[in-house]
Residue, then its C-alpha position, 0 to 999 in steps of 0.5 A: m889536241l893538236a898532237n892528237r889531230c896530227c897523229r890521226m892525220t898521220f895514221i890516215l895518211v899511212c893507211c891511205i898509202f898502205q891501201s894504195v900499195l895493196l891495190s897496186a899489188q892486187q891480183k886481177a887475173p891469173s895471167y895477163p894477156l899482152v899479145t893474143h892472136t892465135p894459138y901460136f902468137s900468144i904472149w902473157s905475163s904471169t905476175d901482177k907486176l909486169n916487170e917481175s917475170v919473163t913473158r911467156h907463151w901460154t904453154g909456159a915457154n919463154h917468149s921474152l919481151v923486155g922493156i926499158i925506159k931511159v929518163d935522162d941518164t937513169y934506166y928503168r925496166f918496166l916490161g918483163k925480166e931478163t931471161e936467165e942465162f946459164v952455162s953448163i957445169l954438167p951438160a944434159a943430153d940435149e946439150q951433150v950426150y952422156e952415159a949413165a948406169y940404169t936398172f928397171d929392177q928394184p935395187a938394194a936399199n943403198w943404191f943412191e950412195t957414192g960407194f954403191n957398186d952398180a957394175g951389175w946395172k946396164t949402161g945407156k945414153a940419156p935421155f931415157s924415154d918411151d918415145s922418139k926422143a929416147n937414146t935409151t928406151w924406158n917402158t916400165d913403171d920404175l927407173w933407177v939411174r946413177r950418173t957418175f961425173n968428175l969436176n976439177e978443182a977450178t969448178k965454182f959451186d956458186n949460183l948452181y941450178l939443177r937442169i932437169n926434164h922428168d916424167d913423172n914422180i922423182e927423187i934425186y940424190l947427190n953423193g948419197k944425200q937427197i936433194y929433191r923430190k917431186q910428185g908429178w912431172v914437168n913437160h920441158y927442161t927446167y932449172l931448179p934453184l937447188g944452189e944450197q944443196l948442190k954447193a953443200n954436196l958437190k966436190a972436186g973429183k968424183n960425184v954421183l947423181a942418182f935418180h929414181v923416177h916412177n911412172s904413174a900415168g902417161g909418158r916417161f922421160l928423164d934427163a938432167g944436168i947442172s948449170r951455173l946462172l950467169e950474172s950481168d953487171d948491166s942489171k945493176l945499172i937498171k932500176t925497177a919501174v914502180q907499177k902503180d896499177v894495171e887495167i884489163k879490158a876486152m882488147e887492151t891491158v894497160y899498165h901505169f908506171t912511175c919511172g923516176n921523174a917520168d910517168l909511163d902508161l903502157t898499153f898492149t892492144s890486140p884488136l880482136l874486133i869480133k864483128d870485123l873479120a878483116l881486123m880480127s884476123t890481122p895478127v898485129s898488136y900495138v904497144t903504145y907508150e905514153v910518157r909525161a914528166n911528173d916533176g914539172n921539168k923536161h926530161a930526155v926520154s927513150v924506150l927500148l923494146t927487145a924481143n927474143s927470137e924464141i917467139a918464132t921457134n918451138m924449142p930454143a935450140e932452133e937456129v934462126t935468121a934475122e934481118a933489119n930493113a925498112s918498108g914504107s913508113l916503118k923500120l922493120l925487124k924480122t926473124g924466123t927459123v932457118a929450117q921453116p918446117v911449115l905445118e910439120k909439127k902438131g900437138d898440144d905443147i907445141r909452138i910455131d917454128w915456121g913463119y916470121l915475127y916482125i917488130g915495127a916502128s916509125k922511121d921518124n923516131a926509131q932505131q933498130y938493131i939485131s943482137s946476139d942475145e938479150k944481154s947484148g941488146i940491153h948493153q948496147f942500149l945502155s951504152g948508146q950503140f944501136q948498130g948491128p948486122a943487117t942480116t944474121r943467123g944464130k940461136r936466141l937472137n934479139l930484135n931491138t927497137v929504140v924509140s926516142f921521145g925527145q924532151v918530155g914535159n907535163e904534156a904527154v907524148k905518145k908513140f907506138m910499136l907494132l908486133g906481128y906474126d906472119e904464119v904463111y900457112a896456118i892450117q892443113y884442111f883435108h890435105t890442103n894447106l890454107r893461108p891465114w884469113w888476112n892473106k887467104n888469096g896469097n897476094q898480100r905482103f906482111d910488110a904492107l900489112m904492118n904499114k897498113m896497121a901503122a897508118g890506121y892506128k888512130e882509127v883502129m884504136v877508136k874502134v877498139k875502145s868503142f867495142q870493148d866498152v860495148v862488151y863491158n857494158d853488156a856484161l855489166k848490165a847482164g850480171g854486175k861488176e864481178y861478172a863483167d870483170l870475168c868476161k872482159l878478162v877472157y874475151r881475148q883468150s877465147i878468140a886467140a885460141h882459134a885460127l881463121v881461114e877459108s876452106p877450099q869450098k870458100e867457107l869460113l873456118f874458125l878452128s879452135k885448138e884444144n889448148f893444154s889438153n890433147g891439142c885437137i883441132a875443131t873439137v865439137d865439145l869446145t865449140y859448144p861451151s865457147a858458143p855464147l860469146y860468138i852467137a852473141y856478137n857474130p854468129e858467122l864465127e860460130k858457123g866457122m867452128m861448125n862448118g868443118i864438122f858438117y863438111y866432114s859428114e856431108s862429104g862422106k869422109w865421116t859416115k857415122p850417124f852422129a857428129a865427129h868429135d874433132l877434125g885432127t890435131y892442131p894445126i892438121a885438120n885431116g879427120q878425127v884423131y880422138g880415140e873414142d866417139m862421144p855420140v850423144e854429146e857431139a850430135g846434141n851439141m851441133l843441133i843445139l848450136t844450129a838452133a841457137i844460131a837460128k834464134a840469133e839470126g831470126n831465120a833457119n837458113y844455116a839449118r836448111k843448108h845442112w838439113p839432111v845431116l841434122t835429121t840423121w843426128a836427130k834420129y840417132l838422138e831420138k833412139e839413143g839419147f834419152n838414157p845414154a849408154n856407158q860413154l864419155c861426154t864433154d867432161d871426159f876427164a871424169g870418165h865414162l858414165a851410163g845413164n848420164v842425166n845431164l847428157s840426157a838433158k842435152a839430148i832432149m834440148a837437141l830434139r827440141s832444137y830440131a823441132f824449133l828448126a823444123e818449124k822455122l823451115g815449114e816442116k810442120k809434121e816433123a816439128a810437131y813430132y819432135l816437140d811431142r817427143s821432147k816433151t814426153m822425154v822431159q816427163d820421163w826425165i823428171k821421174l827417173a832422175d828425181d832424188g828428193d831435193h834434187y836430180a841425180l847424176s845418173f838415172d841408176k845412182k841415187d844420192t848423187w848430184s851434178q850440174k845440169y848445165n845443159l838445161v840452160w838452153d831451155k831458158v836461153l832459147n825460150f823453149n820452156i819444156f821443163p817446168a820452173s820447179v826443176f830449175n828452182k829445185e836444182i838451184s836451191y840444192y846447188l847453193t848448199k854445195q858451194l865451196p870457196y872457189g865455186l860449185p863442184l861439177d858433181s858429187r864425184k869430185t870437188y873440182t869444177k868447170s867454170d864455164w859450166i858454172m856460168w851456164t848453171a848460174v843463168m838458170a837462176n831466176n833472180k839476180a841474188d842467186f845468180e851472183k852467188f855463183i859468180l862471186p866464188l869465180h871472181k874470187y878464184m880469178s883473183e886468188t888462184p895460185s896457178r898463174v896461167p891463162m885462165s884455167d876452166w878446170h879448177e879445184t873449188t877447195n883451194g882455187e888451184q888449177t886442176g888442168f886446162q889453160a888458155r882454152s876457148v871455152v871461156g867464151g861460155y862465160f858470156m851465156k848471161v849476155l847471150n840470154d839477155k840479147l836473145n830474150k830482150 
């Protein structure tokens, strides 16, 4: 009996330990927000354990932060991984220009073999591309390249990687043997771990790398080389801290580690208090360390944070300056590019290469030094040598901050550091350069701002913890735990996809970047889906997204009878750049959002200010909105569609919104007319869209379906012009179309948009049905293999990202919160 009891106890203990391990390793987010302020100052961890990957910008570029704690004489890495360093064996063209044989014409079948005669091919310098980066222009569907090179007898073939940038489909041969193939492209130089293939096929003397690249869409690019990974002896001295758990809150990500005889709680805080614009716009994050002994003894503890200067560059090869100084109560490190090309670059896959990164810590317990690279900075920490130049310049420098905790026992000791970024100028708005909101008058110094944030640490943290509890509890009450988990994850992502500035007209501008899409700025069909978060908590920010679009029309710069799609390409807002208008989409969005602001504020003052242009847009929608011509909508990736039933619903909601606004402004005749028109359209919509047990995708395409997410405003704004039977029919039908990771967008594909699912879910008339839409999205968040900041466009069959990431539209997840706030 005793033996059986012991066996049972052992089994229970093992199960508990196993369960604990599973919980600590569980995916709680596709990517974890660490430092999140603007589209440029944005650092994430793409692994569930903080110390299993290099920290990155949302674009995927390395923005490396490494943290190491010293407990007595033992070192533990808790944050990031050391950036891998390579030496070129065969340089790519960005390192050293080379020539290769190439052809655009289909070659003989043995074109990739070593003995193939390529004398009839052309010779050109890499890279091969169809843009300004090209040394040799390639503008056909296919490219074949043979690069011949020699290696000497002393060349070592261990730890080799193929360094490549290609667009798009590629097959690669080395000395006649295929070593790699890929469908798709990469948008930056990447190191492929093909060590075994390279070692097996390389030889001293003559070698041939052969490439076939097929362009299926978009741009063209090819460049490649071979590199060796450098190993560090210091890495053998550093153990890996054991991560016990991670918590994601609206403004904080909190990690819990065991580091030998000490426990470490590590908190990243970006104080994006949506109701406090001064604090929300301050581009400074806190990194808080709380350390305590776990064995009853006292231990000498210190912590290193090393930050790479790549955080202040667009590309790693850019030369930077770095300096160490002191200001007020802080020691400060600062780095930025030598060139400082302020607002000269625009686009999607672009990082900032102007302005300055700052790292700050208290003079009382910090030592700082600049190192030539990451490995040197870590080596100095291990050897206790914290000296470095006061100023220097180079490439990929590291800023190193060491904080001493002294002797730490059972009582926790807390210290913090600050990470900040001074963009100097954030946006160009109709040819005027605008400073960030925190320094909109140009009379503030960033070192003073860092000191202000250091002095206000306790007060700011109280505000953060209080408001993020409000955000979580609002979502929990509105939609349950799984819904609240999704909302608290995306809060920072949505806000940090914007820049906050003041226009020359003294209006607030909160300008989005269309991340991982086309890089547009102030896109109206991003303003629309992101709106629930901002209207729920601070309508001024929603106005800040719309003010520029109103100004564009009201100034006469945009003369069409519907709203523009965008204001340019981030960070340049000089006018629309999107190649095609979305007339019904954007006019409808602006009218509906203006009504939602009026509902939230209890007055139509914002509408009154823009009444003439709102009237122009309403008249356009009355004429063109009900049965839309063949055109794009916000889901432009799905292509053009005539008679779009969901877009028609948007037009109806927009006209009803105009009637609502007219009523509030005392325009009784206009209000009655547009209310009647919208009600008539509803009846026509029901008849034309009817497809039996649901409503169709398009008025002229039966046996199709789509999410009618635009109808949600009928409920949220309490218009009630669509009968409940329409919602009940659609929701019942949608529930038969659910797939493992959510409801597809429509019958054409199995991909979906998670923001629209959230809106669709709000149309359900009971909690059980609402949760049926939310649970697959929670599953997606917890299981997607695409480890990027939350993608709003994913495949419902397997949870993989289809496109888009780190976008503002996830603010749309708060639609249930908004509904509950407006309809208490």
